[in-house]
N, C-alpha and C positions, 0 to 999 in steps of 0.2 A: 504494500500500500504506500502511496506517496505521501509526503509531508502535507501537501495541499489538500489531499483527501481527508487526512486526519483533522486538519484545521477546519475543513468544511463540516465535518461531522460534529466537531465541538460547537461550532457556531449554530448548527441546526439544533443540537441539544439545548443550547442556551435559549434559543428562540422558543422551543417547545415548553421550556420551564419558565418562560416569561422573564428571562434575565437579559441584561444588555449584552450585545455582541462584544466579545473581547474581554469579558470579565474573568474568564478562565485562562490562566497561563499554561502553555504546553511546555513541559520539561522533556526535552529529548534525552532519553537515558542512554548515554554513550559508553557505559561500562563494558569492558571486554570487546569493544568494537575496534576493528582496524582503523588506523588514522585516516586512510583514504575515504572511508565511509563517513567519518566525522567531518572531514574537510568538505565533502560533497554537500552535506547538510548546512554547513557554515556558508558555503558558496551560494546556496539557495536563499540565504538571507535569514535563516533561523539563528537566534542568539541566546537561547536559554537551554542549558544542558545540565544533566545530572550524572554524578559518579557515585559509586558505592565504596570505593577505597581511596584513602588519602594518598597512599603510595602510587597507585596507578594514575590518579589525577595529576600528581606532582611530576610524573614522568612525561605526560603529554600536553597538559594545558598551558604551561608557561609559553611554549612556542606558539600555540594557537592564539593565545591572548595577545601576543606581540603582533601577529598578523591580523587579528580581528579584535581590536581593543575594546569594542563595545559588547563583546560576548560575556556572558555570566555563567558561572558554574555553581551548582548547589550540591552539597553532600547529602546523599539519601541513605547510605548504609551506616551500620553501627560505628561508633567512634570510641577508640580507646583513649583514656586520659593522656597517655604519653604522646599521642599524636594531635592533641587538641591545639597546641600552639600553631603547628604547621597548617592544620585545617582552618583555623581562624584567619590565617594570612592568605589562604588560597581560595576560599569559598565565600560567595556573597550571602549564602544562607546554609544553615545546617538543619536537616529535617529529622534528626534522630537523637534529640536530647531525651534521655530515658532513665536517668538515675541521679540521686543527690551528689554523689562523688564527682560526676562529670559537670553538673551545674556549678558546684563550688570551684572546680578547676577553671572552667570558662569564666566565671565571675572574677577570679583572681587575675587571670591573664588579660581580661578586658581592661581592668584597672591599669595593668602594667603597659599594655600595648596602646591603650587610649581609644580603642574601637572594638566593635564586636559585630559579627555577622547577624543577620536576622535568625531567630531560633524558632523552630517548631518542636513541640513536645510530642514524642511518639507514644501513642496509647495502644496498648495490647487489647483491642476491643474483643477479641475472641478468647482472651485469657489462656493463650496457648503456652505451654511450658517452654517450648523451643524458641519462642519469639521474644525479642526485646520489647521494651515499652512498659509504661506504668499501667497498672490495672485501672479500669474505669472508676472503681470505688475510691482510688487514691489520687485520681487526676486533679481534682479541685485543690487538694492540699499541696500537691506538687507545683501546680501553677502559681499558687500563692507564695510558696517558698522561693520559687525562681524569680518572681517579681520582687520579693523582698531583697534579693541579691542584686536588684537593678538590671536584670538581664532583659534584652529586647525580645520578649516572647510575642511572636506575631500570630501564632496559630498552633494547630494540632495536626498530627499525621497518623494514619493507620494503614495497615496491610491486612485485609480481611482473611480469615481462614479459607483455604482453597475450596473446600467442599460446602461452604455455606453461602447463602444469598448475600452478596456484598452490600446491597442497599440497606439491610438491617444495620450493618456496621457503619456505613456512611451516615445513616440517620442518628445513630448513637453518638458518633464523633461530633456531628453538628450540634447536637443537644448540649454536650459537654462544653463545646466552644462558646455557644450562645450564653450559657449561664455564667461563664467566666469573662464575658466581654471580649472574646477573641474573634477576629474576622477571618484569619487564614485557615483554610482547610486543604491540606495536601492529601488527596485521596483519589483513587482510580488509576488503573494501569491499562495496558493494551486491551485486555478482554472486557473491561467494565467501565471505561472512562465516561461513557455516555450516562450511565446510571449515577456516577459521581457528580457529573455536571448538573444533572437534574436535582441533586440534593445539595447543591451550593458549593461544589469544589472550587477553590481559587487556583489550585495547581493540580494538574494531572500529569502522571509520570508514564510516558510511553516510550518504549525502547524498540523491541523486536518488530513492532508494526511499522516503524519508520526505517530502521536500519537493516532489517532482515534478521534471521536467526543468529544467535551468538555462537561463536566457536570457542568452547571451553577447552579444546584440545591443547 
């Protein structure tokens, strides 16, 4: 599927939901994609990308950002505290703030560096053992704790369980965000982004539908 087709589908979903066209930002997930595919999408004019690993992003994005200075990269995957400084200098936003230790580290570094990327708190809406994220029952307290650290919390992020209806998880995330006065909703991927847009997503994360299948070999 082409980038323009995905964008057209997002705009259609916005229209059907009674939202303004362009309210939803498309993050092109470029993790594990060869540089030539990423460059082709940059050449098409797209400027917002997502990576899962700090190390991988650090290996390819400085060169791309030199050639395309208006491009922005968001971190979508889990962040280890020892990589926090590097992540804060590389990414415009981090979508995976998921525990107090990381919040405290980012808070300390933000004071030191004098700036901080936008932050999304990851909520484990399916309460899955193998997934990162704060539990829905603990989300309000964690938002308050992060705000007390003066962190720029702009929204919430979730990855629904594979075998459950994603809309239920998107609706739950939206409810938690609304009661905490947060506008950002990072939710929806290649298979369900239209449902996410219908429920108010501000950022959808689409990879394989734009770039083709990833080669993990």
